[in-house]
N, CA, C and O atoms as a GROMACS GRO file, in nm:
protein
  336
    1MET      N    1   0.462  -1.326   0.890
    1MET     CA    2   0.343  -1.282   0.941
    1MET      C    3   0.309  -1.466   0.905
    1MET      O    4   0.386  -1.544   0.848
    2THR      N    5   0.165  -1.498   0.962
    2THR     CA    6   0.134  -1.661   0.994
    2THR      C    7   0.088  -1.676   0.908
    2THR      O    8   0.087  -1.600   0.810
    3PHE      N    9   0.007  -1.834   0.926
    3PHE     CA   10  -0.050  -1.909   0.796
    3PHE      C   11  -0.191  -1.782   0.810
    3PHE      O   12  -0.259  -1.727   0.723
    4THR      N   13  -0.192  -1.771   0.976
    4THR     CA   14  -0.346  -1.793   0.974
    4THR      C   15  -0.389  -1.632   0.943
    4THR      O   16  -0.508  -1.601   0.946
    5GLU      N   17  -0.308  -1.556   0.921
    5GLU     CA   18  -0.268  -1.380   0.893
    5GLU      C   19  -0.299  -1.417   0.744
    5GLU      O   20  -0.368  -1.349   0.667
    6LYS      N   21  -0.218  -1.571   0.708
    6LYS     CA   22  -0.198  -1.508   0.556
    6LYS      C   23  -0.365  -1.553   0.481
    6LYS      O   24  -0.395  -1.509   0.370
    7VAL      N   25  -0.448  -1.630   0.549
    7VAL     CA   26  -0.467  -1.666   0.572
    7VAL      C   27  -0.630  -1.580   0.549
    7VAL      O   28  -0.685  -1.563   0.441
    8ARG      N   29  -0.666  -1.549   0.644
    8ARG     CA   30  -0.730  -1.396   0.714
    8ARG      C   31  -0.730  -1.297   0.559
    8ARG      O   32  -0.825  -1.294   0.480
    9ASP      N   33  -0.584  -1.215   0.541
    9ASP     CA   34  -0.575  -1.120   0.456
    9ASP      C   35  -0.624  -1.225   0.314
    9ASP      O   36  -0.727  -1.162   0.288
   10ILE      N   37  -0.622  -1.334   0.211
   10ILE     CA   38  -0.649  -1.380   0.163
   10ILE      C   39  -0.770  -1.359   0.112
   10ILE      O   40  -0.805  -1.313   0.003
   11VAL      N   41  -0.850  -1.412   0.236
   11VAL     CA   42  -1.014  -1.415   0.188
   11VAL      C   43  -1.026  -1.185   0.254
   11VAL      O   44  -1.035  -1.083   0.186
   12ARG      N   45  -1.024  -1.192   0.302
   12ARG     CA   46  -0.988  -1.083   0.332
   12ARG      C   47  -1.074  -0.994   0.176
   12ARG      O   48  -1.192  -0.968   0.158
   13ARG      N   49  -0.939  -0.968   0.082
   13ARG     CA   50  -0.925  -0.981  -0.060
   13ARG      C   51  -1.004  -1.060  -0.215
   13ARG      O   52  -0.978  -1.055  -0.335
   14ILE      N   53  -1.118  -1.132  -0.124
   14ILE     CA   54  -1.189  -1.236  -0.206
   14ILE      C   55  -1.322  -1.118  -0.264
   14ILE      O   56  -1.399  -1.066  -0.184
   15PRO      N   57  -1.325  -1.100  -0.372
   15PRO     CA   58  -1.458  -0.951  -0.428
   15PRO      C   59  -1.551  -1.028  -0.397
   15PRO      O   60  -1.544  -1.151  -0.386
   16ARG      N   61  -1.656  -0.949  -0.380
   16ARG     CA   62  -1.792  -0.913  -0.336
   16ARG      C   63  -1.929  -0.989  -0.476
   16ARG      O   64  -1.993  -0.927  -0.560
   17GLY      N   65  -1.928  -1.151  -0.444
   17GLY     CA   66  -1.965  -1.193  -0.606
   17GLY      C   67  -1.890  -1.314  -0.611
   17GLY      O   68  -1.945  -1.382  -0.699
   18SER      N   69  -1.791  -1.380  -0.561
   18SER     CA   70  -1.705  -1.442  -0.564
   18SER      C   71  -1.660  -1.502  -0.486
   18SER      O   72  -1.635  -1.437  -0.384
   19VAL      N   73  -1.619  -1.663  -0.483
   19VAL     CA   74  -1.564  -1.743  -0.400
   19VAL      C   75  -1.413  -1.857  -0.432
   19VAL      O   76  -1.368  -1.921  -0.526
   20MET      N   77  -1.390  -1.838  -0.336
   20MET     CA   78  -1.233  -1.930  -0.288
   20MET      C   79  -1.336  -2.036  -0.277
   20MET      O   80  -1.459  -2.028  -0.288
   21THR      N   81  -1.231  -2.177  -0.241
   21THR     CA   82  -1.261  -2.261  -0.238
   21THR      C   83  -1.081  -2.308  -0.108
   21THR      O   84  -0.969  -2.264  -0.137
   22TYR      N   85  -1.106  -2.394   0.012
   22TYR     CA   86  -1.112  -2.383   0.059
   22TYR      C   87  -0.894  -2.420   0.075
   22TYR      O   88  -0.807  -2.365   0.143
   23ALA      N   89  -0.888  -2.566  -0.055
   23ALA     CA   90  -0.755  -2.534  -0.080
   23ALA      C   91  -0.696  -2.467  -0.152
   23ALA      O   92  -0.573  -2.469  -0.160
   24GLY      N   93  -0.795  -2.368  -0.245
   24GLY     CA   94  -0.733  -2.279  -0.277
   24GLY      C   95  -0.709  -2.183  -0.231
   24GLY      O   96  -0.604  -2.153  -0.288
   25VAL      N   97  -0.734  -2.095  -0.155
   25VAL     CA   98  -0.648  -2.029  -0.025
   25VAL      C   99  -0.555  -2.037   0.091
   25VAL      O  100  -0.483  -1.954   0.147
   26ALA      N  101  -0.586  -2.192   0.111
   26ALA     CA  102  -0.454  -2.312   0.110
   26ALA      C  103  -0.383  -2.272   0.054
   26ALA      O  104  -0.308  -2.194   0.112
   27LYS      N  105  -0.365  -2.290  -0.053
   27LYS     CA  106  -0.191  -2.299  -0.229
   27LYS      C  107  -0.202  -2.196  -0.191
   27LYS      O  108  -0.173  -2.195  -0.072
   28LYS      N  109  -0.236  -2.081  -0.231
   28LYS     CA  110  -0.234  -1.894  -0.226
   28LYS      C  111  -0.215  -1.811  -0.060
   28LYS      O  112  -0.230  -1.692  -0.031
   29ALA      N  113  -0.173  -1.940   0.036
   29ALA     CA  114  -0.132  -1.941   0.161
   29ALA      C  115   0.044  -1.956   0.159
   29ALA      O  116   0.122  -1.917   0.245
   30GLY      N  117   0.074  -2.022   0.037
   30GLY     CA  118   0.160  -2.117   0.070
   30GLY      C  119   0.184  -2.277   0.169
   30GLY      O  120   0.289  -2.334   0.200
   31VAL      N  121   0.101  -2.296   0.186
   31VAL     CA  122   0.075  -2.472   0.248
   31VAL      C  123  -0.088  -2.521   0.179
   31VAL      O  124  -0.204  -2.520   0.222
   32PRO      N  125  -0.013  -2.567   0.037
   32PRO     CA  126  -0.147  -2.662  -0.068
   32PRO      C  127  -0.148  -2.756   0.022
   32PRO      O  128  -0.042  -2.769   0.085
   33GLY      N  129  -0.263  -2.851   0.056
   33GLY     CA  130  -0.246  -2.964   0.145
   33GLY      C  131  -0.362  -2.872   0.352
   33GLY      O  132  -0.389  -2.910   0.466
   34ALA      N  133  -0.380  -2.763   0.275
   34ALA     CA  134  -0.415  -2.694   0.440
   34ALA      C  135  -0.551  -2.657   0.414
   34ALA      O  136  -0.584  -2.553   0.472
   35SER      N  137  -0.638  -2.710   0.346
   35SER     CA  138  -0.743  -2.711   0.383
   35SER      C  139  -0.847  -2.688   0.505
   35SER      O  140  -0.929  -2.598   0.527
   36ARG      N  141  -0.803  -2.829   0.593
   36ARG     CA  142  -0.871  -2.854   0.706
   36ARG      C  143  -0.830  -2.716   0.833
   36ARG      O  144  -0.880  -2.697   0.944
   37ALA      N  145  -0.707  -2.631   0.753
   37ALA     CA  146  -0.614  -2.556   0.808
   37ALA      C  147  -0.695  -2.439   0.840
   37ALA      O  148  -0.729  -2.383   0.944
   38VAL      N  149  -0.720  -2.416   0.684
   38VAL     CA  150  -0.792  -2.302   0.662
   38VAL      C  151  -0.983  -2.340   0.711
   38VAL      O  152  -1.060  -2.244   0.715
   39GLY      N  153  -1.029  -2.463   0.739
   39GLY     CA  154  -1.201  -2.468   0.712
   39GLY      C  155  -1.174  -2.433   0.905
   39GLY      O  156  -1.273  -2.434   0.978
   40ASN      N  157  -1.033  -2.405   0.963
   40ASN     CA  158  -1.063  -2.376   1.150
   40ASN      C  159  -0.981  -2.271   1.098
   40ASN      O  160  -0.993  -2.321   0.987
   41ILE      N  161  -0.933  -2.203   1.084
   41ILE     CA  162  -0.959  -2.079   1.092
   41ILE      C  163  -1.026  -1.965   1.075
   41ILE      O  164  -1.004  -1.856   1.126
   42MET      N  165  -1.175  -2.021   0.942
   42MET     CA  166  -1.250  -1.971   0.909
   42MET      C  167  -1.402  -1.976   1.014
   42MET      O  168  -1.504  -1.907   1.011
   43ALA      N  169  -1.358  -2.093   1.102
   43ALA     CA  170  -1.501  -2.137   1.173
   43ALA      C  171  -1.488  -2.056   1.291
   43ALA      O  172  -1.600  -2.027   1.333
   44ALA      N  173  -1.358  -1.987   1.390
   44ALA     CA  174  -1.359  -1.908   1.459
   44ALA      C  175  -1.359  -1.803   1.379
   44ALA      O  176  -1.332  -1.703   1.446
   45ASN      N  177  -1.372  -1.782   1.289
   45ASN     CA  178  -1.342  -1.642   1.302
   45ASN      C  179  -1.499  -1.539   1.303
   45ASN      O  180  -1.604  -1.574   1.249
   46TYR      N  181  -1.480  -1.433   1.364
   46TYR     CA  182  -1.607  -1.332   1.350
   46TYR      C  183  -1.556  -1.218   1.347
   46TYR      O  184  -1.608  -1.146   1.432
   47ASP      N  185  -1.437  -1.143   1.255
   47ASP     CA  186  -1.435  -1.030   1.229
   47ASP      C  187  -1.549  -1.037   1.095
   47ASP      O  188  -1.572  -1.136   1.024
   48PRO      N  189  -1.609  -0.907   1.086
   48PRO     CA  190  -1.680  -0.868   0.911
   48PRO      C  191  -1.617  -0.877   0.895
   48PRO      O  192  -1.626  -0.992   0.853
   49LYS      N  193  -1.404  -0.826   0.873
   49LYS     CA  194  -1.354  -0.758   0.758
   49LYS      C  195  -1.340  -0.869   0.708
   49LYS      O  196  -1.355  -0.867   0.586
   50VAL      N  197  -1.312  -0.994   0.764
   50VAL     CA  198  -1.252  -1.131   0.680
   50VAL      C  199  -1.438  -1.258   0.600
   50VAL      O  200  -1.487  -1.368   0.626
   51PRO      N  201  -1.467  -1.140   0.503
   51PRO     CA  202  -1.582  -1.249   0.522
   51PRO      C  203  -1.584  -1.383   0.471
   51PRO      O  204  -1.564  -1.419   0.355
   52CYS      N  205  -1.608  -1.440   0.556
   52CYS     CA  206  -1.533  -1.616   0.541
   52CYS      C  207  -1.627  -1.711   0.478
   52CYS      O  208  -1.601  -1.832   0.476
   53HIS      N  209  -1.763  -1.651   0.413
   53HIS     CA  210  -1.882  -1.712   0.381
   53HIS      C  211  -1.772  -1.643   0.225
   53HIS      O  212  -1.786  -1.527   0.185
   54ARG      N  213  -1.730  -1.684   0.200
   54ARG     CA  214  -1.670  -1.659   0.076
   54ARG      C  215  -1.634  -1.796   0.058
   54ARG      O  216  -1.743  -1.832   0.014
   55VAL      N  217  -1.573  -1.888   0.057
   55VAL     CA  218  -1.528  -1.961   0.096
   55VAL      C  219  -1.591  -2.089   0.111
   55VAL      O  220  -1.681  -2.105   0.193
   56ILE      N  221  -1.537  -2.204   0.019
   56ILE     CA  222  -1.635  -2.288  -0.016
   56ILE      C  223  -1.599  -2.420   0.019
   56ILE      O  224  -1.502  -2.439   0.093
   57ARG      N  225  -1.691  -2.546  -0.043
   57ARG     CA  226  -1.505  -2.651  -0.058
   57ARG      C  227  -1.472  -2.681  -0.177
   57ARG      O  228  -1.542  -2.614  -0.253
   58SER      N  229  -1.402  -2.747  -0.235
   58SER     CA  230  -1.355  -2.835  -0.291
   58SER      C  231  -1.508  -2.845  -0.460
   58SER      O  232  -1.528  -2.790  -0.568
   59ASP      N  233  -1.565  -2.942  -0.380
   59ASP     CA  234  -1.641  -3.001  -0.448
   59ASP      C  235  -1.756  -2.868  -0.405
   59ASP      O  236  -1.858  -2.881  -0.338
   60GLY      N  237  -1.716  -2.776  -0.450
   60GLY     CA  238  -1.817  -2.685  -0.512
   60GLY      C  239  -2.055  -2.693  -0.400
   60GLY      O  240  -2.170  -2.652  -0.417
   61LYS      N  241  -1.969  -2.779  -0.304
   61LYS     CA  242  -2.098  -2.712  -0.187
   61LYS      C  243  -2.044  -2.576  -0.100
   61LYS      O  244  -1.926  -2.546  -0.084
   62LEU      N  245  -2.145  -2.514  -0.057
   62LEU     CA  246  -2.087  -2.446   0.066
   62LEU      C  247  -2.031  -2.505   0.103
   62LEU      O  248  -1.925  -2.520   0.043
   63GLY      N  249  -2.051  -2.587   0.229
   63GLY     CA  250  -1.930  -2.549   0.315
   63GLY      C  251  -2.027  -2.538   0.481
   63GLY      O  252  -2.148  -2.543   0.459
   64ASP      N  253  -1.999  -2.528   0.600
   64ASP     CA  254  -2.028  -2.487   0.678
   64ASP      C  255  -2.039  -2.357   0.692
   64ASP      O  256  -2.007  -2.299   0.589
   65TYR      N  257  -2.086  -2.256   0.817
   65TYR     CA  258  -2.129  -2.084   0.832
   65TYR      C  259  -2.092  -2.088   1.009
   65TYR      O  260  -2.174  -2.155   1.071
   66ASN      N  261  -1.985  -2.029   1.091
   66ASN     CA  262  -2.008  -1.987   1.180
   66ASN      C  263  -2.137  -1.897   1.193
   66ASN      O  264  -2.198  -1.908   1.299
   67ARG      N  265  -2.168  -1.842   1.134
   67ARG     CA  266  -2.258  -1.686   1.167
   67ARG      C  267  -2.360  -1.693   1.144
   67ARG      O  268  -2.427  -1.592   1.165
   68GLY      N  269  -2.470  -1.888   1.058
   68GLY     CA  270  -2.559  -1.846   1.099
   68GLY      C  271  -2.640  -2.043   1.019
   68GLY      O  272  -2.742  -2.110   1.003
   69GLY      N  273  -2.467  -2.035   0.995
   69GLY     CA  274  -2.530  -2.202   0.881
   69GLY      C  275  -2.528  -2.197   0.811
   69GLY      O  276  -2.548  -2.086   0.762
   70THR      N  277  -2.491  -2.347   0.696
   70THR     CA  278  -2.500  -2.320   0.542
   70THR      C  279  -2.630  -2.228   0.506
   70THR      O  280  -2.602  -2.137   0.427
   71ALA      N  281  -2.738  -2.232   0.539
   71ALA     CA  282  -2.881  -2.165   0.482
   71ALA      C  283  -2.889  -2.005   0.522
   71ALA      O  284  -2.975  -1.937   0.466
   72LYS      N  285  -2.803  -1.945   0.616
   72LYS     CA  286  -2.748  -1.827   0.614
   72LYS      C  287  -2.648  -1.784   0.449
   72LYS      O  288  -2.687  -1.735   0.342
   73LYS      N  289  -2.497  -1.834   0.502
   73LYS     CA  290  -2.429  -1.875   0.418
   73LYS      C  291  -2.501  -1.875   0.279
   73LYS      O  292  -2.485  -1.773   0.212
   74ARG      N  293  -2.555  -1.945   0.242
   74ARG     CA  294  -2.594  -1.985   0.103
   74ARG      C  295  -2.695  -1.820   0.053
   74ARG      O  296  -2.723  -1.763  -0.053
   75ALA      N  297  -2.713  -1.802   0.164
   75ALA     CA  298  -2.823  -1.650   0.163
   75ALA      C  299  -2.719  -1.513   0.087
   75ALA      O  300  -2.732  -1.465  -0.025
   76LEU      N  301  -2.606  -1.473   0.203
   76LEU     CA  302  -2.503  -1.434   0.118
   76LEU      C  303  -2.486  -1.404   0.073
   76LEU      O  304  -2.469  -1.285   0.048
   77LEU      N  305  -2.470  -1.562  -0.021
   77LEU     CA  306  -2.352  -1.569  -0.131
   77LEU      C  307  -2.478  -1.465  -0.286
   77LEU      O  308  -2.452  -1.370  -0.358
   78LYS      N  309  -2.620  -1.560  -0.270
   78LYS     CA  310  -2.698  -1.533  -0.402
   78LYS      C  311  -2.716  -1.315  -0.322
   78LYS      O  312  -2.687  -1.248  -0.420
   79THR      N  313  -2.742  -1.234  -0.225
   79THR     CA  314  -2.709  -1.153  -0.229
   79THR      C  315  -2.621  -1.108  -0.297
   79THR      O  316  -2.638  -1.038  -0.398
   80GLU      N  317  -2.489  -1.152  -0.235
   80GLU     CA  318  -2.380  -1.062  -0.381
   80GLU      C  319  -2.352  -1.117  -0.489
   80GLU      O  320  -2.267  -1.080  -0.569
   81GLY      N  321  -2.450  -1.241  -0.500
   81GLY     CA  322  -2.449  -1.249  -0.715
   81GLY      C  323  -2.332  -1.397  -0.709
   81GLY      O  324  -2.339  -1.457  -0.816
   82ALA      N  325  -2.266  -1.440  -0.643
   82ALA     CA  326  -2.227  -1.559  -0.634
   82ALA      C  327  -2.250  -1.684  -0.659
   82ALA      O  328  -2.176  -1.771  -0.703
   83ILE      N  329  -2.350  -1.686  -0.631
   83ILE     CA  330  -2.435  -1.858  -0.660
   83ILE      C  331  -2.614  -1.774  -0.748
   83ILE      O  332  -2.673  -1.670  -0.716
   84LEU      N  333  -2.636  -1.840  -0.820
   84LEU     CA  334  -2.781  -1.809  -0.766
   84LEU      C  335  -2.865  -1.883  -0.747
   84LEU      O  336  -2.974  -1.844  -0.704
   0.00000   0.00000   0.00000
């Protein structure tokens, strides 16, 4: 399984109402320190089965979202109960 496939699989398993950081995804995929690579993979993701809006920055900021920007990401996470 490639790193990209591992990342997508990990993100696919983030439950509704939860988030994971880019760094956390990278670590779980076996490549600590590859948070930028995870961000690039998520930026190129248009598969609705991979909920990339559930991946956030380590500093608690949401980061960007390739399907509508930060405002859309915030709205989705609020709808799911991941943020207030």
